[in-house]
N, C-alpha and C positions, 0 to 999 in steps of 0.2 A: 504493500500500500504506500509506504514511504517513497519507494522508487517511482511509483505511478504519479504521485504528487510532484516529485522533482521533474518528471517528464512534462507534466502539464505546465510547470513554471517556465520551462524553456520555450514555450510557445510565444512568450513575450519578447523574444530576442529581436534586436533591431533589424529591420528589413523584412519582417514577416507582417503582412497586411491583414491577415485573417483575424477575426474576433477571438480574443483570449478565452471567452466563455464558449466559443463554438465547439471546441473539443469536448468539454464537459457535457454540453447539451447533446452531442452526438453519441456519447458513450452511455449516458445515464438518463433514463426517462422516468424512473420511479422517485417517490418521495415528494413531499410538498412542505418544506420547512417554512414556517410563518415567522418572520422576524418583525414585522410591523405590528403596532398595537391593535390592529383590527384583523379580522379574518377575511383576507382578500378573496380566497376561493369561495367562501360562502356568499359574499356580496356579488361576485361574478356569476355564480351559479343561480342564485335566487333572483338576482336582479337582471343582469344583462342577458343571460341565457334563457330565463323562463318568464320574464315580465315584458310584454310588448311595449309598454310606455317607457320603461327604462332603456330598453334596447334601442328604440327609435330616438330617444333624447340623446343618448350617447353617440349614436351614429350621426345625428343631425349636427351636433356640436363639432365632433371630430372631423367630419367631411367638410363642413363649411370652413372651419379654421385651417385645415390642411390645404384646401384649394385656393386660399388667399395668397396672391403673389407677394413676394418680399422685395423691397428696394434696399440696395446697399448704398450708403452715403459715407462721405468723408469730408469733414469741414463744410457741411451743407451742400456739397455737390454730389450728384448721383454718379455712381460708377456702374457702367454697363457691363464690362467684362472684368472678371476677377476670379482667382482660384477658389475663393470662398463660395461664390455663386455656383461654380461648377461642382463643388463638393456637395452643396445642398441640393442641386438638381440631380446628381447621381451619387448618392451617399455610399452605396456598396453594390457589388455585382448582382445582388438578388432583387433589389427593389429601387424604385425611383424616389425622388424627394417627396412627392405627395403621399406615397405609401408609408414612408418612414414617419412623416409628420402625423398622419392619421393614426398610426399605432401609438405614438407618443401622447397625442391628445386623448386617445381612448384610455390609456393607462391613467392619465390624470383624472378623467371622469370616474373611472371605476375605483381606483386606489387612492387618489389624491397625490400620488407620487409617480414620477417617470424618470427613467435612467437612460442616458445615452452614452455609449462607449465610443471613444475615438481610437482608431488604429493608427498609431504614430510611427513615422519613419524619419529619423533624424529630427525629432521634435516637431515635425510637420504632420498635421492631420491628413490622412489619405482616405479613410473610410469611416463611416458612422454606422452604429448599430443600436437598436432599441433593445434594452434588457428588461426582463420581466420583473415587476416590483416585488412580488412575493418571494423571489429568490435572492434579494439583496438585503444585506445587513450593514448598517453604519457602525464603524469602529471609531469611537470618540477618543480624542487625544487627552492629554493632561489638562488642557485648557477648556475641555468640554466641546470643542468644535470637531467636526469630522476630520479624522486623520487618514482614514482608509475606508474602502468598501469591500466587503466580502460577498462574492457571488457564489451561491451554494446550490448545487444540483445533486440530490441524493447524498452520497458520502463524499463527494468531491467539492473542493472549494478553491476559488481563484481570488486572490487579493489584489485590489487596485490601490496603490499608495498615492496619496496626494502630494505632489512635489511642491517645494516652496515657491518655485518660479516656473513660468512656462505654462503649457496647456496641460490641464489635469486629464487623466485617462477617462474619467467619468464625470458627466454633468448630471446633477440631481435637481430635478424640477419638482416643486411642491405647490399645492394650494394651501392657503392660509389655515393654520390650526392654532387656536388660542391657547391650548394647554400642552403642546408638544414642541420641543425645541428642534427636532430633526425631521419628523415625518409630517406629511400634509394630511388634510382632512378631505375625505371623498364626499361629493354631494350625495352619493348613494347612502352613505352612513347617516347623513343628516335626515334623509328621507326614509330611514329604515322602518319606522312605524307605519308610515303610509304605504310602503312597499309590502309589508306583511298583511295589512288590511286588504290591499288590492289582490294579492295572491290568494288570501283566504276567501275573499268573495268569489274569485274565479273557481276555486276548489269547491265551494259550497254550491255554486250553480251547476258545476259538472256533476257533483254527486246527486243533486236534485233531478237532473235530466236522466242520469243512470237509473233512477228509481221512478221512472215514468212521470217525472215532474210533479209528483205528489208528495206531501209530507208523510212521514212514517206513521205507524199506528202501533197498537198493542193487542196482543192476543190475551183474552181474559178467560180463565178456566173457572167454570161455574160449578164444578163437582164438589162433593163433600170432602174428598181427600185430594191432596196435591198430586202432580205428575211425578212419576218415578224418573230417575236419572236417565234410563234408557229411552223413555218416552220423550223427555225434554231434548235429548241429543238428536233423536230421530226427527222431531218437529223442527228443530233449528236447521238441520241439513236440508229438509224438504223446502223450507222457506228460502234458503240461500240459493239452492240449485234450481228451483222451479219458478219462484215468483219475483226474485230480485233481478234488476238489470233492465235496460231499455228494451231488450228483445222480448221481455215478458210483460210488456205494458198491456194492460187491459185483460190479462188472464184472470178468470174468476178463481176465488180462493175457496177451496173445499174444506169445510170444517166438520169435525166429528167429536164425539165424546164430551159434549158440554163446553166446547170452545166457542168463543164469540170474538169478533174483530171490532175494535174500537179505534177509528181513525183519530189521529192527533192533528188538529188544525193549528196553523201559525197566525199570530196577530199581524196586522199591517206593519207595525213597527219592526217585528222580527223579519218580515219579508222585504224590508226596505234596504236590502244589500246592494241594489243597483245604484241608488243615490250615494251610498257609502263608497262604492267603487269609483264613481265619478269624482267625488271629493278627494279620495286618495290619489287618483290620477293627476288631479290639479296640483296637489301638494308635491308630488314627484316632479312635475314639470316646473314648479316654482323653485325647487331645490337646484335643478340643473340650469335655471335661467332661460328656459324655452317657453315662449308663449303657448298656452294650451291650444290655441287655434292652429298652430303649425303641426301639432301632434294629432289633429283630427278629433279632438275632444269636443263635446257639445258646447256650443257657444254661439256668438254672433258671427256666423260664417258668411260674411259678405266680402266683396272684392276690396272695398276700401279698408275694412278692418284687417284683412289678410295682408295687404301691402303695408299698413302701419305696424302690424305685428312683426313682419319680416324686417322692417327697418329697426324696430326696437330690439329684435334678436341680435342683429349685427352690432348695433351701437352699445348695448348693455352687456352682451355675453361674448360674442366672437371676437370683436376688435380688441377689448382689453386682454383677453386670453392670448391672442396672437402677438400683441405688442409686448407683453411680459415675456413670452417665449422667445421672440426674436431678439429682445434686449439681452436675455440670458445667453443665447447662442453667440451673439456678437462679443459679449464680455468674455465668454469662455474660449472662443477660437481666435479672437482678434489678436492676442499676443503672439501667435505663431507668425503673423504677417507684419508685425512691427508697426502697425498703423492704428490710428484711432478710428475704427470702423463702427458704423451704426447700421443696424438692420431695423426696418420698420415696414409695416404692411402698406401696400399700395391701395389706398382708399379709392382712387379713381377707377380701379378695376372691379369694384363691387357694384353689380347691377342694381341691387336693392337700394343703394344710396345715390343713384344717378339723378333722381329728382332733387335731392338736397344739393348735389354738386352743381346742377344747372342753375338753381336759385342763387347759390353763392357767386357764380360767375356773372350772373345778371346784375347782382347788386354791386359787385366790384367794378364791373364795366361802366355802371351808371355813376360811379363816384368820380366826378370831375376834378376833385381836389387832389387826386393821386396821379402820379406819372406812371409810365409803362412799367418801369422796374418795380415800383411799389405795388402795382396791381399784380405783377407776376409773383412777388413774394407773398401777397395776401392769399393767393390760391394755391400756394405750396411749391412754386418754382422759384429758382434763384434769379438773380439779375442776368441780363444778357452777357454772354461771354463768361459765364460762371463755370464752364467746364462740363456741362451736362446737356442733354438733348433739349433743343428748342421746340416747345410745343406749338409755336406760332403765335400770332397776335391774339390778345384776349378778345378783341372785337369779333373774331371768328367763332367764338363760342355760341353766339346766338344763331 
């Protein structure tokens, strides 16, 4: 075992571009060590895999955020061609930039944490990989800050040590957690109660349909003496095999020996699980920052409301998430290029905000007290000759 660990450690030798965790993932598939303060597997299983509202909310946020183009700037000027842009466009041989970012945003929504590994050659990042949050453990130093990260698969472990300078081998992205110094808080954990209610309501409805959509009842024995154990077991088997299930709906119940069937009715309050399910779905959508209208939940489903909900979704959820992630990526990878680089989302490429952008251009164009350079800066472009693409006169926006 010690020799195997030594061999795995040699995978990090300079000039090797493959992921250090790749060998562990290829050799071992068993085990699910949970290092974070919450049960990632349970949240993923009960939420993303079994709940349609959570599944759609996570997909909606991850896909919208991953598809948003990023702009690289230095000193206020846009850079069109740069190795960092090439790395983000093609992070590794297996996937493109959109696929990698979608995985990262998905991990953030499910776990509250996301980890990106950089395969370095001579201190330069060549490839990027997304690592599973439930397999990562933070190793705190003497000062309490992370000094290393252990990626564990089964009985194998790979340690990523944080160097004092240069590009760290792992970037840890988190969502805000008020009581944890290292790990983030998943929106799914905040909506755990609503998630349980929604899943329980679905299970209740399924069980009710399996029993011919009728409430259960009771068999009352009117005889002087009780049923023997053999009679009781035989009666229970006959009920389970002959009368339960949707395939036996409407089959008459044959009673003998003083038995009487007493149906048990449910009150309207007890049957109001549909409304409880809708309320739970809205709470789940609230936790993820997705307007219920975009998830197909009952509401004011008009075109105007949908367009407004789409704009609010981008402004309040997607753009802040992408901006924080892009800033973290630039801060992490920027030192490798020795330049003060800034990554930010390209808001002009968001179709949902086109109407807002058009309104801004119209107001700026009507401001006669501004010259052309001031108008260009007001809409997000630098002065003429600033070293980036010229979008043309502002007057052409109309």
